[in-house]
N, C-alpha and C positions, 0 to 999 in steps of 0.2 A: 563288244561283240554280241552277235545274235545268231543262235542256232535253231533250226527247225528239225525236230525229230519226228518223221512220219512213221506211224505205227509205234509211237513213243510209249504206249502202255502195254505193248506186246511183250513176248518172252525176251527178245533181244533188245527191243527199244528201251525197256526199263533199264537195262545195263548200260546202254549208250547214254541215256539221260543222267543216270547216277554218276557216271564217270565225268561227264561234262560239268556237272554241278560241283564235283570235288576238285577238278583240276583246271577248269577254264576261268579262273578268277571271278570277276563280277559279271560274267556273260549272262545274257538273257536266254532262257531255254524254253522253247515252245513245244509242249508235248501234244501232238496232233493225231487224231484218229476219228473214225466214223461214229464212235460211241461217246457222246458228250459227257455222260456220267462217269465212265471209266477214265477218260482223259483228265477231268477235273479232280477226281478222287486221287489218282496217282500223283498229279501235280501238287495237290494239297499236302501229300505225305512229306514233302520237302520242307514245309513250313517256312517258305521263303517267297518274297515277291518276285524273285528272279525266275521262278518257274511257273508257267501258266499252262493250263489245259484248254485245248480248243477242239471243237468238233469240225471235221472237214470231210466233205464228199469229193474225192479226187476226180469224179466224173464231171463235176462242175468246174470247168477249166478256169473261169474267171475268179472263182473263189480260191482255187489252188494258187493261181498267179498272185492274187492279193496277199495270201499267206506267206508266200516265198519272197515277195518283194522286200528289198532292204535287209535281207538276212545275209550273213557272211558265208554260211554253208548249210546245205540241206543234207541231213543224214537220213537216207531212205531205208527204213527197216520194214517195209511192206514186203509181201510176197514178190518174187522176182518178176512175175509177169506184168507188174505195174511199172517196171523200170523205164520203159520207153516213154510212157506218158509223163513220168516225173521229170525225166531229162528234157523233154520238150518244154515243160513249164519252166525249168531252170534256165533254159536258153532264152525264153521269152522275157524273163525278168533279170537276166544276167547275174546269176548267182552260182557259186561252186556247188558241186554235187559229189556224194560218196554213197555207195550201196554195199550190200552184203554178198552180191554175186548174181549171175544171170543163168545159172545151170547150163553152161556151154552155149546153147543156141541163142539165147538172148544176149549173151556177152558178145557174140560175133556181130549181132545187129547193132549193139550199142557202140562198138568200136567205130562204126561208120559215122558217128557224130563228131569225130575228131576235128574236122575242118570247121564245123559250126562253132564248137567251143573255142577254137583258136581265134575265130573271127570276133568273138565278144571278149576275149582276153580272160576267160575263166577256165577252171579245171574240173574235170570229172574223173574220179578214181573208181574203178570197177572191181567189186569183189574184195572188200576190205574188212573181212571178219577173221575167222580162224582159218577155215579152208572153204573157199579161197580167202587169201589175205596174208596171215602169218606164213602160210605155206609158200606163197609166191615170193615173199620177201626173203625167206630162208633160201629158196632156190636161186634168186638173184644174187644174194650174198655169197652163197657157196660156190657159185660159178666163177667168182674172182680167183679162186685158188686152183683152178684147173685150166689147162690149155685146151683140153678136149673133153667133151661130155659124151660118153657112149650111151649111158642110160640114166634116167632120173625117175625115182620112185617116191611117191608120197602116200603116207598112211597115217591114220591116227588110232589111238588106243585110249581106253579109259579104265580107271580103277575106282570102284565105288564101294565104300564101306558104310554107306548110309543105311540106317534101319528104317526102311519105309513101312508105313502102315497102310499100304495099298498094294493090290496085286500086280499092277503094271504102271510103269513110269515113262513118260515121254521126255527124251533128252532135248528135243527142239521141235519145230513146227511139224505137225503130222503131214501136211501137204508136201513139204520138202522131203520128208522121209519116204513117202509114197513114190515120189518122182525118182528118188535114188534107187528104189527097188524095181520100178516098172519101165523106166526109160533106158534105152540101149546105151551102154557106156561107150564113150569115145576114148580111144587110145592112140598114141603116136607111135607107129611101128614102121621101122625101116624108112623113116623120113616122110611118112604119110599118115594122115588121120584116117582111122578105120573105126567102124562101129562093130561091137561084138554083142554076144547074148547077155541078157540080164542075169545077175547073180552068178556070173562066170568068173574065171580066173582065180579060183580059190588058192590062197597061199598062206602058209603058216609063218608067223613071225615070233621071234624070241626077243622081247623087249627088256629083258633083264629081270632082276629080282623084284623090283617095285611093281612092274606092270605085267610080268609073266609072259606066258605063251598065249597068243591069240591068233585066230584065223580071220583073214580079210577077203573081201571079194571086190571086183571091179565095179565102179559106179560112175555115172555121168557127173562130171565136175568141170567148173570153169577154168581151172588151171590148165587143162589140156587145150583150151581155146587160145591161150596166149603164150605159154612158156616155150613151145616149139619155135615160135617166131622170135620171141625175145632172146632166146639162146642160140639162134641160128648160127651166129658167128663162131660158136663153140663146137659146131658140128653135131649137135644133138641128134640122136637116131631113134631113141625110145623114151617114152614118157607115159606113166600110168598112175592112176589114183585108186586107192582101195580104202574101204571103210571096214572097221571091225566092230561087231556088236556081240554081246553075250548070246549064247546059244538059245536060251529061252526067249529073249527079246526077238531074235531073228525068226524063230519059229512062229511067234505070235504075229509079227508083221506079215509073214508069208501067208499065214492062215487068213488074216483079215482081207488081204488082197485077193486070194483065191476064192474066198466066199462072197466076193462082190461088194464089200463094204467101202472100197475106194472107187467104185464105179461112177462114171459120169451120167449114167442112165437116170432119167427123171421119174420120180414116183409121185403119185397123186395123193395128197394128204389134206383133208378138209377143203377140197376143191382147188388147192394150190399145187403147182408142180415144183417139186424140190429134188435137187440132185442127191443121189445116195450119199456121195462123199460129204456133202454139206451137213447132212444129218449126223454122219460119223464124226465130223469135225466138232460139232456141238458136244457129242458124247465124250470125245477125246480131251476136251478142256478139263474134264474131271480127273484126268490122269497126269496132269502136271503135278510136280511135288507140292504137297499140301502146305499151307501156311503153318509155320511153327515147326516144320521138319528141320532138324539140324543136319544139313547136308555135309557129307564127308567124302568128297571124291577128288580125283586128280585126272587131268587129261594130258596126253602126250601127242604132240604133232611132230611127225618125223619126216625128214627129207633125206633120201639116200642117193648118193652119187656113185656111179661107176661100181656097182655091186659092193658098196660099203667102203670105198676108199675114203670118202668123207660122209659123215652122218651128222646131220644137224637136228637138234631137238628143241622144241618149245614146251615147257612144262608149267601147267597152271594148276593151282590148288584152290578149291572152294573156300569162300570166306565164312562158311557156316550157314549162310542164308541163300546164296546163289550158287548154282552148280558151276564147276570149272568150265564146262562146255559153253555155258552162257557167257561167262566172264571173258573167255578168250575169243569170243565172237563179238561181243559188244565193245570191249575196250579198244581193239584196233580201229574200229569205226570211229569212235570218239577221238582217238589220237589223230587220225587222218583229218577229221573235220577241224580239229584245233590247228593242225599244221597249215591247212588251207586258210583259215580265218586269220591266223597270225602272220601269214605270208612267209612261213618257213618254206612252203611249196608255192612257187609263183609261175612255174612253167605252164602255159595254157595248152588245152587240148584234152583228149580222152586217153587215159592210161590204165594199164593193169598195175598192181602194186609194185611188181619187180622193176618197173621202169620209171617210177616217180618217187617212191618213198625213200628218204635218206636212211640207209640201213642202221648206222651206229646210233643216230638220234632216236630212231624208232626203238631199238633194243634198250636204250637207256630209259625211255619212257615205260617200256614194258617192265623193266626192273623195279621202277617206282611202284608198280602195281603187283610186285612179287611174282612176275612171270619170268622164269629163267630161260635163257638161251644157252644151249650147250653145243660145242663142236667136238665130235669124237669123245663125248663123255665129260668134257671139261667146261665149266661155266665160263662164258665169255662176256657176260653183261653185268 
């Protein structure tokens, strides 16, 4: 088997590549990205001929097609606005595709590729991380136990006991975080998709002794692009997604945005025009957890049906080196890519996770990685 991990030395790509290396037998793993040095450096850390680092400029279509050709699956860990380009390339060379989500709007566009992937006999799985990803699978699984779904609520929470020696820590991509704060959230309300104000819909949750009480707000997420359609036969009327962040983190993000650090406006620097957010991104790279930090955190992904009649949780704990939020995003992507390559999944077309991932097999794979699935407080995997 051969896997291409685009963005393979990035925050999530590293977790995808590591999981493939551990669980995909003797598969060849190509870590690809625009920085040759970073790709080769990360690939060399495996000390195995199975893992190679390659420089790729995805704007050069011929090079991208050449890279993807004869691979069993492409795990796209780049920013979501590259998804359409990568899907086009996978179609051209006839390979399977999986990504981490399309921030609702891109997901809608990606679903239109269904006929094209059916025509070549290949599969594309959209949004196979934690949220979207695990959240979708939990929603599809939980729906089996109900005749009717009145409302569906998705939320995640984190408990972090790490002693960081830095004033601010990024949990994942700064660009994605910014979009979650500034793009109008989509909600499914009374059978229709509507858009509401940013940072609205504040709601307090009690996650129990381990995760405590936390406050969440509505944000734009891909689950809302697919679950209302996938669960239509169950009569679903309401569906919402909320994020929860610590108060200090929330205040810092809002301040950065309000002060213009996430602006698309171009500044002139040494005769070059550079977007403000691109400068901020370079600075934010310094706020990823520093090497050598012993990370001690847990993440909870929760799906709530019918005001609590059924509550499904996925709980992930850090391995000490990688945060729980990175693990529970990278691992599902790797599992899905392996299911495609090994032909556990053979149905061709474009699908959200809830319509293509075999629930029990997926939960079993998660358990191997110490990710627990609970139904109403009881572990079921």
